[in-house]
Wavefront OBJ file of the C-alpha trace (Angstrom):
o trace
v 127.507 158.463 114.302
v 125.442 159.003 111.143
v 123.050 156.417 109.751
v 121.905 155.684 106.212
v 118.993 158.068 106.702
v 121.452 160.891 107.426
v 120.336 161.092 111.054
v 123.244 161.048 113.494
v 123.536 160.337 117.204
v 124.382 163.290 119.403
v 127.481 163.037 121.593
v 125.425 163.551 124.741
v 123.154 160.616 123.819
v 126.160 158.388 123.088
v 127.540 159.125 126.570
v 124.148 158.453 128.157
v 123.747 155.123 126.325
v 127.123 153.955 127.590
v 126.149 154.862 131.169
v 122.697 153.229 130.869
v 124.134 149.933 129.624
v 126.988 149.751 132.114
v 124.972 149.833 135.358
v 121.574 149.725 137.038
v 121.011 153.439 137.647
v 118.616 153.921 134.700
v 115.190 152.284 134.484
v 113.844 153.896 131.296
v 114.683 156.613 128.798
v 113.300 158.183 125.651
v 115.087 158.944 122.356
v 113.786 161.605 119.943
v 114.799 162.817 116.499
v 115.411 166.553 116.533
v 117.097 168.537 113.767
v 118.151 165.292 112.049
v 119.875 164.039 115.188
v 119.042 161.438 117.849
v 118.784 163.117 121.242
v 117.802 162.117 124.771
v 114.168 162.986 125.484
v 114.038 162.071 129.167
v 114.880 159.277 131.613
v 113.867 157.762 134.948
v 115.568 155.811 137.741
v 114.459 152.497 139.291
v 112.378 152.510 142.457
v 111.305 148.860 142.809
v 110.906 145.824 140.550
v 110.484 146.399 136.837
v 106.806 145.410 137.000
v 106.131 148.001 139.713
v 108.201 150.659 137.955
v 106.795 150.119 134.462
v 103.912 152.599 134.232
v 105.560 155.205 136.495
v 108.675 155.094 134.314
v 107.130 154.825 130.823
v 103.944 156.909 130.903
v 105.561 160.225 132.000
v 107.921 159.890 129.026
v 104.871 159.953 126.727
v 103.783 163.468 127.650
v 103.337 164.201 123.918
v 101.068 161.350 122.822
v 101.060 162.451 119.171
v 104.852 162.585 118.741
v 106.733 159.398 117.760
v 109.733 158.330 119.813
v 111.822 155.347 120.898
v 111.571 154.042 124.467
v 114.027 151.807 126.278
v 112.957 150.080 129.509
v 115.425 148.064 131.607
v 114.223 144.717 132.912
v 115.672 143.039 136.025
v 116.927 140.008 134.078
v 120.371 139.886 132.488
v 122.474 137.897 130.043
v 126.221 137.659 129.445
v 126.204 141.184 127.942
v 124.426 142.916 130.825
v 120.883 143.852 131.807
v 118.159 143.032 129.286
v 115.913 145.774 127.883
v 112.506 146.238 126.309
v 112.629 148.330 123.131
v 109.418 150.218 122.276
v 108.783 152.037 119.016
v 106.029 154.562 119.699
v 104.372 155.740 116.474
v 100.866 157.128 117.152
v 98.250 157.219 114.416
v 97.950 161.002 114.839
v 101.611 161.585 113.880
v 102.468 163.023 110.479
v 103.403 160.672 107.668
v 106.861 162.228 107.474
v 107.563 161.545 111.162
v 106.270 157.976 110.890
v 108.510 157.261 107.906
v 111.536 158.896 109.517
v 111.225 156.937 112.762
v 110.532 153.680 110.894
v 113.607 154.130 108.692
v 115.894 154.874 111.666
v 114.539 152.189 114.008
v 116.915 149.373 113.001
v 119.961 151.645 113.281
v 118.926 152.816 116.778
v 118.495 149.233 117.903
v 121.865 148.257 116.433
v 123.721 151.173 118.042
v 122.264 150.363 121.450
v 123.156 146.689 121.122
v 120.746 144.101 119.772
v 122.043 141.478 122.185
v 120.726 143.506 125.130
v 117.174 143.786 123.766
v 115.035 140.918 125.021
v 111.709 141.989 123.566
v 110.379 144.589 121.149
v 107.010 146.311 121.195
v 105.384 148.504 118.548
v 102.827 150.874 120.064
v 100.426 153.254 118.331
v 98.827 154.605 121.510
v 99.692 155.245 125.138
v 97.505 152.277 126.049
v 99.624 149.987 123.853
v 102.802 151.198 125.564
v 101.434 150.808 129.117
v 102.046 147.798 131.336
v 98.580 146.457 130.503
v 99.369 146.806 126.805
v 102.698 145.057 127.281
v 101.079 142.104 129.076
v 98.477 141.848 126.300
v 101.281 141.734 123.766
v 103.110 138.981 125.690
v 99.901 136.962 125.961
v 99.284 137.228 122.227
v 102.856 136.087 121.481
v 102.466 133.063 123.759
v 99.088 132.067 122.305
v 99.071 129.218 119.780
v 98.881 130.279 116.123
v 95.432 130.384 114.524
v 94.245 127.085 113.102
v 93.861 126.516 109.400
v 90.536 125.346 108.028
v 91.920 121.816 107.828
v 93.099 121.879 111.458
v 89.736 123.200 112.611
v 88.048 120.332 110.780
v 90.364 117.848 112.498
v 89.540 119.331 115.893
v 85.831 118.949 115.180
v 86.339 115.341 114.094
v 88.318 114.554 117.244
v 85.641 116.159 119.425
v 82.874 114.181 117.705
v 84.752 110.914 118.106
v 85.400 111.538 121.786
v 81.639 111.878 122.256
v 81.174 108.538 120.491
v 83.878 106.962 122.648
v 86.462 106.580 119.894
v 89.595 108.491 118.942
v 91.212 109.373 115.642
v 94.053 106.972 116.457
v 91.596 104.096 115.797
v 91.685 104.898 112.111
v 93.839 106.775 109.613
v 93.365 110.342 108.426
v 93.547 111.548 104.852
v 94.873 114.871 103.608
v 92.686 116.232 100.811
v 94.465 115.518 97.532
v 96.576 112.645 98.913
v 95.400 109.205 97.851
v 96.959 107.377 100.812
v 95.725 107.974 104.376
v 98.194 109.262 106.963
v 98.571 108.558 110.656
v 97.862 111.014 113.479
v 101.519 111.339 114.426
v 102.314 112.410 110.846
v 99.728 115.203 111.055
v 101.092 116.325 114.418
v 104.677 116.399 113.174
v 103.711 118.240 109.971
v 102.084 120.923 112.133
v 105.188 121.050 114.348
v 107.374 121.451 111.261
v 105.167 124.243 109.935
v 105.403 126.053 113.291
v 109.258 125.752 113.267
v 109.261 123.476 116.319
v 111.259 120.911 114.358
v 113.553 121.371 111.353
v 113.676 117.838 109.957
v 110.876 115.376 109.242
v 110.823 112.054 107.394
v 107.709 110.457 105.902
v 107.516 106.937 104.529
v 104.919 104.712 102.836
v 103.835 101.432 104.324
v 103.475 99.661 100.987
v 101.576 96.661 102.353
v 98.940 98.859 104.013
v 99.240 101.784 101.550
v 99.583 104.204 104.454
v 101.809 107.277 104.901
v 103.720 106.862 108.159
v 106.248 108.771 110.247
v 109.859 107.888 109.487
v 111.726 110.120 111.932
v 112.255 113.727 112.986
v 114.766 116.055 114.614
v 114.362 119.404 116.339
v 117.569 120.732 114.761
v 119.826 119.097 112.169
v 122.939 120.586 110.507
v 123.065 120.231 106.713
v 126.062 117.891 106.902
v 123.986 115.501 109.018
v 121.424 114.900 106.267
v 123.355 112.200 104.392
v 123.345 109.870 107.391
v 119.535 110.111 107.567
v 118.933 108.816 104.016
v 118.169 105.059 104.010
v 119.477 102.888 101.180
v 116.992 100.018 101.516
v 113.675 101.875 101.167
v 112.119 105.084 99.880
v 111.641 108.177 102.033
v 110.326 111.729 101.874
v 112.416 114.290 103.754
v 111.294 117.782 104.806
v 114.206 119.983 105.837
v 114.256 123.584 107.044
v 117.619 124.927 105.855
v 118.735 127.723 108.168
v 121.553 129.719 106.594
v 122.895 133.149 105.742
v 122.786 134.537 102.207
v 124.144 137.987 101.295
v 123.982 139.045 104.938
v 120.373 137.879 105.525
v 119.325 135.009 107.771
v 117.087 132.740 105.672
v 115.026 129.639 106.394
v 114.284 127.633 103.225
v 112.123 124.502 103.114
v 113.609 121.710 100.995
v 111.675 118.570 100.028
v 113.903 115.578 99.258
v 112.533 112.369 97.719
v 115.028 109.526 98.076
v 114.743 105.969 96.779
v 117.478 103.588 95.692
v 117.360 101.984 92.248
v 117.587 98.581 93.926
v 114.199 99.068 95.631
v 111.246 97.093 94.209
v 109.488 98.597 91.212
v 106.179 98.779 93.107
v 107.816 100.850 95.853
v 109.345 103.263 93.349
v 105.992 103.664 91.545
v 104.056 104.314 94.770
v 106.539 106.861 96.113
v 106.753 108.638 92.763
v 102.976 108.798 92.214
v 102.262 110.096 95.740
v 105.011 112.741 95.845
v 103.390 115.640 93.954
v 99.968 115.240 95.567
v 101.590 115.148 99.023
v 103.509 118.376 98.393
v 100.417 120.073 96.949
v 98.316 119.038 99.954
v 100.940 120.281 102.417
v 101.070 123.660 100.692
v 97.313 124.198 100.282
v 96.001 122.531 103.439
v 98.793 123.131 105.969
v 100.439 126.253 104.541
v 103.809 124.499 104.109
v 105.398 126.136 101.078
v 108.280 124.106 99.636
v 111.098 126.266 98.239
v 113.152 123.547 96.530
v 112.549 119.907 95.498
v 115.167 117.228 95.015
v 115.183 113.575 93.953
v 118.176 111.398 94.884
v 119.149 107.723 95.011
v 121.410 108.048 98.038
v 122.533 110.754 100.431
v 126.237 110.786 99.603
v 126.062 114.248 98.003
v 123.896 115.912 100.630
v 125.716 118.565 102.659
v 125.865 122.261 103.407
v 127.477 123.251 100.089
v 125.137 121.054 98.038
v 121.968 122.370 99.745
v 123.219 125.979 99.515
v 123.801 125.661 95.745
v 120.369 124.047 95.406
v 118.635 126.941 97.180
v 120.857 129.650 95.619
v 122.033 128.389 92.213
v 125.331 130.018 91.201
v 125.063 132.475 88.331
v 127.458 132.122 85.409
v 128.438 135.725 84.725
v 131.170 134.899 82.207
v 130.351 136.379 78.825
v 130.262 133.785 76.099
v 132.624 134.635 73.281
v 131.433 134.504 69.702
v 133.335 131.993 67.634
v 133.767 132.997 64.031
v 132.568 130.181 61.766
v 135.252 128.410 59.845
v 135.548 129.051 56.123
v 135.048 126.427 53.443
v 137.542 123.573 53.403
v 138.580 124.203 49.796
v 138.811 127.517 48.054
v 139.160 128.052 44.339
v 142.009 130.075 42.845
v 141.885 133.810 43.206
v 140.364 135.517 40.226
v 141.608 138.703 38.624
v 138.950 141.178 37.794
v 139.706 143.596 34.983
v 138.192 146.999 35.196
l 1 2 3 4 5 6 7 8 9 10 11 12 13 14 15 16 17 18 19 20 21 22 23 24 25 26 27 28 29 30 31 32 33 34 35 36 37 38 39 40 41 42 43 44 45 46 47 48 49 50 51 52 53 54 55 56 57 58 59 60 61 62 63 64 65 66 67 68 69 70 71 72 73 74 75 76 77 78 79 80 81 82 83 84 85 86 87 88 89 90 91 92 93 94 95 96 97 98 99 100 101 102 103 104 105 106 107 108 109 110 111 112 113 114 115 116 117 118 119 120 121 122 123 124 125 126 127 128 129 130 131 132 133 134 135 136 137 138 139 140 141 142 143 144 145 146 147 148 149 150 151 152 153 154 155 156 157 158 159 160 161 162 163 164 165 166 167 168 169 170 171 172 173 174 175 176 177 178 179 180 181 182 183 184 185 186 187 188 189 190 191 192 193 194 195 196 197 198 199 200 201 202 203 204 205 206 207 208 209 210 211 212 213 214 215 216 217 218 219 220 221 222 223 224 225 226 227 228 229 230 231 232 233 234 235 236 237 238 239 240 241 242 243 244 245 246 247 248 249 250 251 252 253 254 255 256 257 258 259 260 261 262 263 264 265 266 267 268 269 270 271 272 273 274 275 276 277 278 279 280 281 282 283 284 285 286 287 288 289 290 291 292 293 294 295 296 297 298 299 300 301 302 303 304 305 306 307 308 309 310 311 312 313 314 315 316 317 318 319 320 321 322 323 324 325 326 327 328 329 330 331 332 333 334 335 336 337 338 339 340 341 342
Protein backbone atom coordinates (compact mmCIF):
# COMPACT_ATOMS: atom_id res chain seq x y z
CA UNK A 1 0.00 0.00 0.00
CA UNK A 2 1.39 3.39 -1.05
CA UNK A 3 0.74 6.59 0.88
CA UNK A 4 0.53 10.21 -0.24
CA UNK A 5 4.25 10.59 0.43
CA UNK A 6 4.97 7.80 -2.07
CA UNK A 7 6.19 5.49 0.68
CA UNK A 8 4.59 2.05 0.54
CA UNK A 9 4.23 -0.78 3.03
CA UNK A 10 6.21 -3.91 2.28
CA UNK A 11 4.30 -7.19 1.99
CA UNK A 12 6.30 -8.73 4.82
CA UNK A 13 5.36 -5.85 7.15
CA UNK A 14 1.68 -6.15 6.20
CA UNK A 15 1.74 -9.85 7.14
CA UNK A 16 3.51 -9.08 10.42
CA UNK A 17 1.00 -6.35 11.34
CA UNK A 18 -1.89 -8.74 10.82
CA UNK A 19 -0.21 -11.33 13.07
CA UNK A 20 0.66 -8.73 15.76
CA UNK A 21 -2.92 -7.45 15.97
CA UNK A 22 -4.59 -10.85 15.96
CA UNK A 23 -2.93 -12.35 19.06
CA UNK A 24 -0.72 -11.83 22.09
CA UNK A 25 2.57 -13.22 20.76
CA UNK A 26 4.14 -9.80 20.06
CA UNK A 27 5.00 -7.29 22.78
CA UNK A 28 6.76 -4.60 20.72
CA UNK A 29 8.08 -3.97 17.23
CA UNK A 30 9.84 -1.28 15.24
CA UNK A 31 8.97 0.11 11.78
CA UNK A 32 11.60 1.82 9.60
CA UNK A 33 11.55 3.59 6.25
CA UNK A 34 14.06 2.02 3.88
CA UNK A 35 14.25 2.65 0.14
CA UNK A 36 10.91 4.50 0.25
CA UNK A 37 9.18 1.53 1.87
CA UNK A 38 7.96 0.73 5.40
CA UNK A 39 9.77 -2.34 6.71
CA UNK A 40 9.97 -4.26 9.98
CA UNK A 41 12.99 -3.17 12.02
CA UNK A 42 12.74 -5.69 14.85
CA UNK A 43 10.31 -7.15 17.39
CA UNK A 44 10.11 -8.73 20.84
CA UNK A 45 7.82 -11.19 22.64
CA UNK A 46 6.11 -10.74 26.03
CA UNK A 47 7.75 -12.12 29.16
CA UNK A 48 5.64 -10.64 31.97
CA UNK A 49 3.31 -7.67 32.47
CA UNK A 50 3.64 -4.73 30.13
CA UNK A 51 5.20 -2.58 32.87
CA UNK A 52 7.90 -5.20 33.51
CA UNK A 53 8.48 -5.78 29.80
CA UNK A 54 8.58 -2.12 28.76
CA UNK A 55 12.28 -1.22 28.91
CA UNK A 56 13.49 -4.71 27.94
CA UNK A 57 11.23 -4.62 24.88
CA UNK A 58 11.64 -0.98 23.77
CA UNK A 59 15.25 -0.03 24.51
CA UNK A 60 16.91 -2.83 22.45
CA UNK A 61 14.87 -1.64 19.46
CA UNK A 62 16.60 1.76 19.76
CA UNK A 63 20.09 0.47 19.03
CA UNK A 64 20.55 3.39 16.60
CA UNK A 65 19.66 6.38 18.78
CA UNK A 66 20.14 8.88 15.95
CA UNK A 67 17.83 7.17 13.44
CA UNK A 68 14.09 7.98 13.50
CA UNK A 69 11.59 5.13 13.62
CA UNK A 70 8.09 4.15 14.72
CA UNK A 71 7.60 1.91 17.76
CA UNK A 72 4.52 -0.09 18.68
CA UNK A 73 4.19 -1.49 22.21
CA UNK A 74 1.30 -3.78 23.18
CA UNK A 75 -0.40 -3.08 26.50
CA UNK A 76 -2.29 -5.74 28.49
CA UNK A 77 -5.62 -3.89 28.23
CA UNK A 78 -8.03 -4.43 25.35
CA UNK A 79 -11.14 -2.98 23.73
CA UNK A 80 -13.73 -4.42 21.35
CA UNK A 81 -11.15 -4.38 18.52
CA UNK A 82 -8.40 -6.26 20.36
CA UNK A 83 -5.36 -5.46 22.48
CA UNK A 84 -4.54 -1.78 22.94
CA UNK A 85 -1.16 -0.38 21.87
CA UNK A 86 1.17 2.51 22.60
CA UNK A 87 2.39 4.25 19.45
CA UNK A 88 5.77 6.01 19.73
CA UNK A 89 7.24 8.31 17.11
CA UNK A 90 10.99 8.41 17.73
CA UNK A 91 12.61 11.43 16.06
CA UNK A 92 15.94 12.30 17.72
CA UNK A 93 17.37 15.80 17.49
CA UNK A 94 20.53 14.40 15.86
CA UNK A 95 18.59 13.02 12.86
CA UNK A 96 18.81 14.76 9.50
CA UNK A 97 16.12 17.24 8.53
CA UNK A 98 15.14 15.05 5.58
CA UNK A 99 14.55 12.01 7.81
CA UNK A 100 12.57 14.07 10.33
CA UNK A 101 10.31 15.46 7.61
CA UNK A 102 9.85 12.06 5.97
CA UNK A 103 8.86 10.32 9.21
CA UNK A 104 6.59 13.21 10.23
CA UNK A 105 4.78 13.16 6.88
CA UNK A 106 4.23 9.38 6.99
CA UNK A 107 3.24 9.13 10.66
CA UNK A 108 -0.53 9.58 10.22
CA UNK A 109 -0.65 7.01 7.41
CA UNK A 110 1.26 4.44 9.51
CA UNK A 111 -1.12 4.95 12.39
CA UNK A 112 -4.14 4.64 10.10
CA UNK A 113 -2.88 1.44 8.43
CA UNK A 114 -2.25 -0.19 11.79
CA UNK A 115 -5.68 0.79 13.08
CA UNK A 116 -6.31 3.96 15.05
CA UNK A 117 -8.90 2.24 17.21
CA UNK A 118 -6.21 -0.03 18.67
CA UNK A 119 -3.91 2.83 19.71
CA UNK A 120 -4.65 3.91 23.27
CA UNK A 121 -1.89 6.46 23.69
CA UNK A 122 0.70 8.21 21.56
CA UNK A 123 4.15 9.40 22.58
CA UNK A 124 6.59 11.62 20.69
CA UNK A 125 10.18 11.02 21.79
CA UNK A 126 13.35 12.87 20.81
CA UNK A 127 15.72 10.79 22.94
CA UNK A 128 16.04 7.28 24.31
CA UNK A 129 15.21 8.69 27.74
CA UNK A 130 11.89 10.03 26.43
CA UNK A 131 11.01 6.61 25.00
CA UNK A 132 11.93 4.68 28.17
CA UNK A 133 9.44 3.60 30.82
CA UNK A 134 10.49 6.52 33.03
CA UNK A 135 9.89 8.89 30.12
CA UNK A 136 6.50 7.32 29.46
CA UNK A 137 5.42 7.73 33.09
CA UNK A 138 6.57 11.37 33.02
CA UNK A 139 4.46 11.91 29.93
CA UNK A 140 1.39 10.33 31.56
CA UNK A 141 1.86 12.47 34.66
CA UNK A 142 2.07 15.63 32.58
CA UNK A 143 -1.12 14.70 30.70
CA UNK A 144 -2.98 14.10 33.97
CA UNK A 145 -1.79 17.36 35.55
CA UNK A 146 -4.24 20.27 35.57
CA UNK A 147 -3.67 22.89 32.86
CA UNK A 148 -1.59 25.94 33.79
CA UNK A 149 -3.54 28.75 35.40
CA UNK A 150 -4.12 32.04 33.66
CA UNK A 151 -3.08 35.26 35.36
CA UNK A 152 -6.70 35.83 36.37
CA UNK A 153 -7.02 32.34 37.88
CA UNK A 154 -3.77 32.79 39.80
CA UNK A 155 -5.12 36.05 41.20
CA UNK A 156 -8.31 34.28 42.28
CA UNK A 157 -6.30 31.58 44.03
CA UNK A 158 -4.35 34.22 45.92
CA UNK A 159 -7.57 35.98 46.93
CA UNK A 160 -9.09 32.72 48.16
CA UNK A 161 -5.95 31.90 50.15
CA UNK A 162 -5.93 35.36 51.76
CA UNK A 163 -9.59 35.11 52.71
CA UNK A 164 -9.13 31.68 54.25
CA UNK A 165 -6.47 33.20 56.51
CA UNK A 166 -8.94 35.91 57.51
CA UNK A 167 -11.63 33.30 58.15
CA UNK A 168 -13.82 34.22 55.19
CA UNK A 169 -14.41 32.68 51.77
CA UNK A 170 -15.07 34.13 48.34
CA UNK A 171 -18.63 32.77 48.52
CA UNK A 172 -19.38 35.52 51.09
CA UNK A 173 -19.19 38.10 48.35
CA UNK A 174 -19.34 38.31 44.56
CA UNK A 175 -16.41 38.33 42.16
CA UNK A 176 -15.96 40.64 39.21
CA UNK A 177 -14.35 39.83 35.88
CA UNK A 178 -12.21 42.74 34.67
CA UNK A 179 -14.21 44.60 32.03
CA UNK A 180 -17.61 43.33 33.24
CA UNK A 181 -19.64 45.91 35.13
CA UNK A 182 -21.73 43.36 37.05
CA UNK A 183 -20.13 41.02 39.62
CA UNK A 184 -20.42 37.27 39.09
CA UNK A 185 -20.82 34.40 41.52
CA UNK A 186 -18.19 31.77 42.32
CA UNK A 187 -20.13 28.99 40.63
CA UNK A 188 -20.17 31.02 37.39
CA UNK A 189 -16.37 31.32 37.48
CA UNK A 190 -16.01 27.60 38.15
CA UNK A 191 -18.33 26.65 35.29
CA UNK A 192 -16.63 29.07 32.88
CA UNK A 193 -13.31 27.37 33.68
CA UNK A 194 -14.93 23.95 33.19
CA UNK A 195 -16.31 25.08 29.83
CA UNK A 196 -12.90 26.38 28.76
CA UNK A 197 -11.31 23.03 29.69
CA UNK A 198 -13.96 21.11 27.63
CA UNK A 199 -15.41 19.46 30.74
CA UNK A 200 -18.84 20.77 29.79
CA UNK A 201 -20.23 21.76 26.39
CA UNK A 202 -23.18 23.94 27.39
CA UNK A 203 -23.40 26.78 29.89
CA UNK A 204 -26.13 29.34 30.60
CA UNK A 205 -25.56 32.68 32.34
CA UNK A 206 -28.30 35.00 33.53
CA UNK A 207 -28.57 38.42 35.19
CA UNK A 208 -30.27 38.90 38.51
CA UNK A 209 -31.76 42.28 37.63
CA UNK A 210 -32.75 43.19 41.19
CA UNK A 211 -29.23 42.57 42.52
CA UNK A 212 -27.41 43.39 39.25
CA UNK A 213 -25.45 40.14 39.51
CA UNK A 214 -24.43 37.62 36.84
CA UNK A 215 -25.61 34.19 37.97
CA UNK A 216 -25.51 30.59 36.76
CA UNK A 217 -28.53 29.56 34.71
CA UNK A 218 -27.72 25.93 33.92
CA UNK A 219 -25.16 23.66 32.30
CA UNK A 220 -24.77 20.29 30.59
CA UNK A 221 -21.75 18.07 30.05
CA UNK A 222 -22.89 17.17 26.53
CA UNK A 223 -25.83 18.54 24.54
CA UNK A 224 -26.80 17.71 20.93
CA UNK A 225 -27.54 20.73 18.72
CA UNK A 226 -31.21 19.76 18.40
CA UNK A 227 -31.54 19.98 22.18
CA UNK A 228 -30.68 23.69 22.29
CA UNK A 229 -34.17 25.01 21.51
CA UNK A 230 -35.66 23.42 24.62
CA UNK A 231 -33.07 25.22 26.78
CA UNK A 232 -34.05 28.75 25.65
CA UNK A 233 -36.48 30.38 28.13
CA UNK A 234 -39.27 32.61 26.83
CA UNK A 235 -39.89 34.60 30.03
CA UNK A 236 -36.42 36.02 30.70
CA UNK A 237 -33.09 36.81 29.05
CA UNK A 238 -30.18 34.37 28.96
CA UNK A 239 -26.63 34.03 27.68
CA UNK A 240 -25.77 30.62 26.24
CA UNK A 241 -22.26 29.25 25.63
CA UNK A 242 -22.28 26.19 23.39
CA UNK A 243 -19.40 24.05 22.14
CA UNK A 244 -20.59 22.76 18.76
CA UNK A 245 -18.89 19.45 18.01
CA UNK A 246 -19.27 18.54 14.35
CA UNK A 247 -17.55 17.38 11.19
CA UNK A 248 -16.77 19.76 8.33
CA UNK A 249 -15.05 18.63 5.11
CA UNK A 250 -13.76 15.52 6.86
CA UNK A 251 -12.34 17.35 9.92
CA UNK A 252 -13.67 17.08 13.46
CA UNK A 253 -14.24 20.64 14.69
CA UNK A 254 -15.27 22.18 18.00
CA UNK A 255 -16.68 25.71 17.58
CA UNK A 256 -17.76 27.96 20.45
CA UNK A 257 -21.06 29.74 19.83
CA UNK A 258 -22.38 32.54 22.05
CA UNK A 259 -26.16 32.94 21.93
CA UNK A 260 -27.94 35.91 23.52
CA UNK A 261 -31.67 35.24 23.86
CA UNK A 262 -34.37 37.56 25.17
CA UNK A 263 -38.03 37.74 24.23
CA UNK A 264 -39.55 41.02 23.07
CA UNK A 265 -42.15 40.70 25.82
CA UNK A 266 -39.48 40.99 28.54
CA UNK A 267 -39.30 44.31 30.43
CA UNK A 268 -37.34 47.10 28.78
CA UNK A 269 -34.94 47.31 31.74
CA UNK A 270 -34.08 43.62 31.36
CA UNK A 271 -33.43 43.99 27.63
CA UNK A 272 -31.21 47.04 28.23
CA UNK A 273 -29.16 45.33 30.96
CA UNK A 274 -28.61 42.14 28.97
CA UNK A 275 -27.71 44.07 25.83
CA UNK A 276 -25.28 46.45 27.57
CA UNK A 277 -23.47 43.64 29.43
CA UNK A 278 -23.14 41.24 26.48
CA UNK A 279 -20.07 42.64 24.67
CA UNK A 280 -18.07 43.32 27.83
CA UNK A 281 -18.81 39.78 29.07
CA UNK A 282 -17.58 38.21 25.83
CA UNK A 283 -14.48 40.42 25.79
CA UNK A 284 -13.66 39.52 29.40
CA UNK A 285 -14.09 35.79 28.73
CA UNK A 286 -11.73 35.98 25.75
CA UNK A 287 -9.01 38.11 27.36
CA UNK A 288 -9.15 36.88 30.95
CA UNK A 289 -10.18 33.22 30.58
CA UNK A 290 -8.94 32.45 27.06
CA UNK A 291 -12.45 31.58 25.82
CA UNK A 292 -12.49 32.58 22.16
CA UNK A 293 -16.01 32.84 20.74
CA UNK A 294 -16.25 31.74 17.09
CA UNK A 295 -19.81 32.88 16.35
CA UNK A 296 -22.35 35.19 18.05
CA UNK A 297 -26.11 35.06 17.71
CA UNK A 298 -29.05 37.07 19.04
CA UNK A 299 -32.52 35.46 19.08
CA UNK A 300 -35.95 36.04 20.61
CA UNK A 301 -36.81 32.37 20.99
CA UNK A 302 -35.18 29.02 20.34
CA UNK A 303 -37.56 27.70 17.70
CA UNK A 304 -34.93 27.92 14.93
CA UNK A 305 -32.02 26.47 16.87
CA UNK A 306 -30.90 23.05 15.63
CA UNK A 307 -28.07 21.18 13.99
CA UNK A 308 -28.65 22.61 10.49
CA UNK A 309 -29.09 26.17 11.77
CA UNK A 310 -25.91 26.08 13.91
CA UNK A 311 -23.93 24.42 11.09
CA UNK A 312 -24.93 27.17 8.62
CA UNK A 313 -24.06 29.78 11.26
CA UNK A 314 -20.56 28.37 11.76
CA UNK A 315 -20.01 27.53 8.06
CA UNK A 316 -22.07 29.99 5.98
CA UNK A 317 -22.98 28.51 2.59
CA UNK A 318 -21.21 30.10 -0.36
CA UNK A 319 -23.28 31.23 -3.33
CA UNK A 320 -21.18 30.08 -6.27
CA UNK A 321 -23.79 30.88 -8.93
CA UNK A 322 -22.47 33.48 -11.34
CA UNK A 323 -24.70 36.50 -11.54
CA UNK A 324 -25.81 37.19 -15.08
CA UNK A 325 -25.53 40.66 -16.52
CA UNK A 326 -28.88 42.09 -17.51
CA UNK A 327 -28.74 44.36 -20.51
CA UNK A 328 -30.40 47.69 -19.68
CA UNK A 329 -33.64 48.35 -21.43
CA UNK A 330 -33.71 50.90 -24.23
CA UNK A 331 -35.70 54.12 -24.16
CA UNK A 332 -39.47 53.76 -24.05
CA UNK A 333 -40.01 55.83 -27.20
CA UNK A 334 -37.77 56.00 -30.21
CA UNK A 335 -37.95 58.55 -32.97
CA UNK A 336 -38.32 57.55 -36.62
CA UNK A 337 -35.32 56.12 -38.37
CA UNK A 338 -33.36 58.71 -40.25
CA UNK A 339 -31.84 58.27 -43.68
CA UNK A 340 -28.34 59.52 -44.02
CA UNK A 341 -27.24 60.53 -47.49
CA UNK A 342 -23.64 60.06 -48.35
